C-alpha positions in Angstrom: 0.0 0.0 0.0 1.2 3.5 -0.8 1.8 5.7 2.1 0.3 9.2 2.2 3.8 10.6 1.5 4.3 8.3 -1.5 0.9 9.3 -2.9 1.6 13.0 -2.3 5.1 12.7 -3.9 3.6 10.8 -6.9 0.9 13.4 -7.5 3.4 16.2 -7.2 5.7 14.5 -9.6 3.0 13.7 -12.2 1.1 17.0 -12.0 3.1 19.0 -14.6 3.1 16.2 -17.1 -0.6 15.4 -16.6 -1.4 19.1 -17.1 0.6 19.2 -20.3 -1.2 16.1 -21.6 -4.6 17.5 -20.7 -3.9 20.9 -22.3 -2.8 19.1 -25.4 -6.1 17.2 -25.4 -8.6 19.9 -24.6 -6.7 23.1 -25.7 -8.0 25.1 -22.7 -5.7 25.7 -19.7 -8.6 26.2 -17.2 -10.4 23.0 -18.3 -7.1 21.1 -18.3 -6.4 22.2 -14.8 -9.8 21.0 -13.6 -9.3 17.7 -15.4 -6.0 17.1 -13.7 -7.4 18.0 -10.3 -10.4 15.7 -10.8 -8.1 12.9 -11.8 -5.9 13.4 -8.8 -8.8 13.5 -6.4 -10.3 10.3 -7.9 -6.9 8.5 -7.6 -6.5 9.6 -4.0 -10.1 8.7 -3.0 -10.5 5.4 -4.8 -7.0 4.0 -5.2 -4.9 5.6 -2.5 -4.6 2.2 -0.8 -3.0 0.6 -3.9 0.8 -0.1 -4.0 2.9 2.8 -5.2 4.1 0.9 -8.2 0.5 0.7 -9.6 -0.2 4.4 -9.2 1.3 5.6 -12.6 -0.9 3.2 -14.6 -4.0 3.9 -12.5 -3.5 7.6 -12.7 -3.0 7.5 -16.5 -6.3 5.5 -17.0 -8.2 7.9 -14.7 -6.8 11.0 -16.5 -7.8 9.6 -19.9 -11.3 8.8 -18.6 -11.6 12.2 -17.1 -10.6 13.8 -20.5 -13.2 11.7 -22.3 -15.8 12.7 -19.7 -15.0 16.4 -20.4 -15.5 15.9 -24.1 -18.8 14.2 -23.5 -20.0 17.0 -21.3 -18.8 19.6 -23.8 -20.7 17.9 -26.7 -23.9 17.9 -24.7 -23.5 21.5 -23.6 -22.6 22.7 -27.1 -25.6 20.9 -28.6 -27.9 22.7 -26.2 -26.2 26.1 -26.6 -26.4 25.9 -30.4 -30.1 24.8 -30.2 -31.1 27.7 -27.9 -28.9 30.3 -29.6 -30.8 30.1 -32.9 -34.3 30.1 -31.4 -34.2 33.7 -30.2 -33.5 35.4 -33.5 -34.9 38.9 -33.6 -33.3 40.3 -36.7 -36.2 39.4 -39.0 -34.5 36.9 -41.3 -36.0 33.8 -39.6 -37.1 32.5 -42.9 -33.5 32.1 -44.1 -32.4 30.6 -40.8 -31.6 26.9 -41.1 -31.5 25.0 -37.8 -29.4 22.2 -39.4 -26.7 24.7 -40.4 -26.0 25.3 -36.7 -25.1 21.6 -36.3 -22.5 21.6 -39.0 -19.2 20.6 -37.5 -15.8 22.2 -38.2 -13.8 20.5 -40.9 -11.2 18.3 -39.3 -12.9 17.9 -36.0 -14.1 14.6 -34.7 -17.7 15.8 -35.1 -17.1 16.2 -38.8 -16.2 12.6 -39.3 -18.7 10.2 -40.7 -20.4 7.8 -38.4 -18.5 5.0 -40.1 -15.1 6.7 -39.5 -16.0 7.3 -35.8 -17.0 3.6 -35.4 -13.8 2.5 -37.1 -11.7 4.7 -35.0 -13.4 3.5 -31.8 -13.0 -0.1 -32.8 -9.3 0.5 -33.6 -8.7 2.1 -30.2 -10.5 -0.7 -28.5 -8.3 -3.3 -30.3 -5.2 -1.3 -29.4 -6.3 -1.1 -25.7 -7.0 -4.8 -25.6 -3.6 -5.6 -27.0 -1.9 -3.3 -24.6 -3.7 -5.0 -21.7 -2.4 -8.4 -23.0 1.2 -7.3 -22.6 3.2 -8.7 -19.7 2.9 -6.3 -16.7 6.5 -4.9 -16.8 6.3 -4.4 -20.6 2.9 -2.7 -20.3 4.1 -0.5 -17.4 7.2 0.6 -19.3 5.3 1.1 -22.6 2.6 3.3 -20.9 5.1 5.3 -18.9 7.3 6.0 -22.0 4.7 6.5 -24.7 1.5 7.5 -22.9 2.9 9.5 -20.0 5.8 10.8 -22.1 8.3 10.0 -19.4 12.0 9.7 -20.4 14.0 6.5 -20.0 15.6 7.7 -16.7 12.3 8.7 -15.1 10.7 5.4 -16.2 13.6 3.4 -14.8 13.3 5.2 -11.5 9.6 4.7 -11.3 9.8 1.0 -12.2 12.8 0.4 -9.9 15.0 -1.0 -12.7 17.9 0.0 -15.0 17.5 2.1 -18.0 18.5 -0.8 -20.2 15.7 -2.9 -18.8 13.2 -0.1 -19.6 14.5 0.0 -23.2 14.2 -3.8 -23.5 10.7 -3.8 -22.1 9.6 -1.0 -24.4 11.2 -2.6 -27.4 9.5 -5.9 -26.7 6.2 -4.2 -26.1 6.3 -2.3 -29.3 7.3 -5.3 -31.4 4.6 -7.4 -29.7 2.0 -4.7 -30.3 3.0 -4.2 -33.9 2.8 -8.0 -34.6 -0.6 -8.3 -32.9 -2.0 -5.3 -34.7 -0.6 -6.5 -38.0 -2.2 -9.9 -37.5 -5.6 -8.1 -37.0 -5.0 -6.1 -40.2 -4.2 -2.8 -38.6 -1.3 -0.7 -39.7 -0.7 2.6 -37.9 
């Protein structure tokens, strides 16, 4: 079990990197700050009794889920805002107003994707997630720290309690295993 100090030290160590990751995802500093704080609170409340070695993977999963929750809330909020913003038109050209035009998504956004593309992307992400979960624990841990949390080799080695060479070996094996598994399923990234 992680002590309060270990949990506090972990959260202090991961805060800057998590904030950067959240800002990259949502493009709003204020929202990213809220997301990171929510993720930290959830980790402390629900998983504070887990071993310190499990905290990085748990936190990463919680952070990703919190970011997805943010996008879900924003989608619902934006739908209602766009619905109500067009209903109170007072400028007299209500005949030219097209409610469907307010639902057009920006080109390049995920909302502009066709339903088939969204389903395909979701299926691909599900397959990748399943294959990552099938990796041996040490490989999965090294892979997630290096490529999802953007930790360098030295930080990963310190967090895992092993040498930098071991981290490189675990990451290499994980990427080769994932590449082979995804290729076998017909996915090329």
